[in-house]
C-alpha positions as CSV (number, residue, x, y, z in Angstrom):
1,X,43.3,3.9,-39.1
2,X,41.4,2.3,-42.3
3,X,38.0,3.3,-43.3
4,X,35.3,1.0,-42.7
5,X,34.1,-0.6,-45.8
6,X,37.6,-0.8,-47.4
7,X,38.3,-4.5,-48.4
8,X,41.2,-6.2,-46.5
9,X,43.0,-6.6,-49.9
10,X,43.0,-2.9,-50.4
11,X,44.6,-2.4,-46.9
12,X,47.2,-5.1,-47.7
13,X,48.1,-3.4,-50.8
14,X,48.4,-0.1,-49.1
15,X,50.6,-1.4,-46.5
16,X,52.9,-3.1,-49.0
17,X,53.0,0.2,-50.8
18,X,53.8,2.1,-47.5
19,X,56.6,-0.4,-46.7
20,X,58.2,-0.3,-50.1
21,X,57.9,3.6,-50.1
22,X,59.9,3.7,-46.9
23,X,62.5,1.4,-48.5
24,X,62.5,3.7,-51.5
25,X,63.1,6.9,-49.5
26,X,65.9,5.1,-47.6
27,X,67.6,3.5,-50.7
28,X,67.0,6.9,-52.5
29,X,68.8,8.9,-50.0
30,X,71.8,6.6,-49.8
31,X,72.2,6.3,-53.4
32,X,72.0,10.1,-53.8
33,X,74.5,10.7,-51.2
34,X,76.8,7.9,-52.6
35,X,76.6,9.4,-56.0
36,X,77.2,13.0,-54.9
37,X,80.1,12.0,-52.8
38,X,81.7,10.1,-55.6
39,X,81.3,13.0,-58.0
40,X,82.4,15.5,-55.5
41,X,85.6,13.7,-53.8
42,X,87.0,11.6,-56.6
43,X,88.5,13.3,-59.5
44,X,88.3,11.9,-63.1
45,X,86.0,10.8,-65.8
46,X,85.3,7.3,-64.6
47,X,84.4,8.4,-61.1
48,X,82.1,10.9,-62.5
49,X,80.4,8.3,-64.6
50,X,80.2,6.0,-61.6
51,X,78.7,8.8,-59.5
52,X,75.9,9.6,-62.0
53,X,74.7,6.0,-61.9
54,X,73.7,5.9,-58.2
55,X,72.4,9.3,-58.4
56,X,70.0,8.5,-61.2
57,X,68.9,5.2,-59.4
58,X,68.3,7.5,-56.1
59,X,66.2,9.8,-58.0
60,X,64.1,7.2,-59.6
61,X,63.6,5.6,-56.2
62,X,62.2,8.9,-54.8
63,X,60.0,9.3,-58.0
64,X,58.6,5.5,-57.2
65,X,58.0,6.7,-53.7
66,X,56.1,9.6,-54.7
67,X,53.8,7.5,-57.3
68,X,53.2,4.9,-54.5
69,X,51.6,7.6,-52.5
70,X,49.5,8.5,-55.6
71,X,48.5,4.9,-56.1
72,X,47.4,4.6,-52.5
73,X,45.2,7.5,-53.0
74,X,43.7,5.9,-56.0
75,X,42.9,2.9,-53.9
76,X,41.2,5.1,-51.2
77,X,39.0,6.4,-54.2
78,X,38.2,2.9,-55.4
79,X,40.0,3.3,-58.7
80,X,41.4,-0.4,-58.4
81,X,41.8,-1.0,-62.1
82,X,43.9,2.3,-62.8
83,X,45.7,1.6,-59.5
84,X,46.8,-1.9,-60.7
85,X,47.9,-0.6,-64.2
86,X,50.0,2.2,-62.5
87,X,51.5,-0.3,-60.0
88,X,52.5,-2.5,-62.9
89,X,54.7,0.3,-64.4
90,X,56.5,1.0,-60.9
91,X,56.8,-2.6,-60.1
92,X,58.9,-3.1,-63.4
93,X,60.9,0.0,-62.5
94,X,61.2,-1.1,-58.7
95,X,62.8,-4.3,-59.9
96,X,65.0,-2.9,-62.4
97,X,66.2,0.5,-60.5
98,X,64.8,0.0,-57.1
99,X,66.2,-3.4,-55.9
100,X,65.0,-7.0,-55.4
101,X,63.1,-6.4,-52.2
102,X,61.1,-3.4,-53.2
103,X,60.3,-5.3,-56.6
104,X,59.1,-8.4,-54.8
105,X,57.0,-6.3,-52.3
106,X,55.4,-4.4,-55.3
107,X,54.8,-7.8,-57.1
108,X,53.0,-9.2,-54.0
109,X,50.9,-6.0,-53.9
110,X,50.1,-6.1,-57.6
111,X,49.0,-9.7,-57.3
112,X,46.5,-9.0,-54.7
113,X,44.5,-6.5,-57.1
114,X,42.8,-9.4,-58.9
115,X,41.1,-10.4,-55.6
116,X,40.3,-6.7,-54.8
117,X,38.9,-6.1,-58.4
118,X,36.8,-9.3,-58.2
119,X,35.3,-8.4,-54.8
120,X,34.7,-4.9,-55.7
121,X,32.9,-6.0,-59.2
122,X,35.0,-3.5,-61.0
123,X,36.4,-4.1,-64.4
124,X,40.0,-5.2,-64.6
């Protein structure tokens, strides 16, 4: 499945990103459905506001998922420094808007970049 010559840290980071991406899709779909159901079925200003919040969180979850796929493509190309900096942004958003578990998985992946960059000899 993995190309030969790809460092094991890269494979670990990609696996963590894939798992997080799956969680983001699941959480995103649930939050979007919840937000839309709240907006559609409950009448009033407060339910409208309460429906928009999960809707926004769900959309951000899907954006994080999309960017994790891009980060994995950067890892495949060997752009570890750029992938690390991009993962930092989505890790922070993952903690804030995606939830604790996705944020922790992205943090673990982010911490593995140092070893990967050191092995590859690329600048951080």
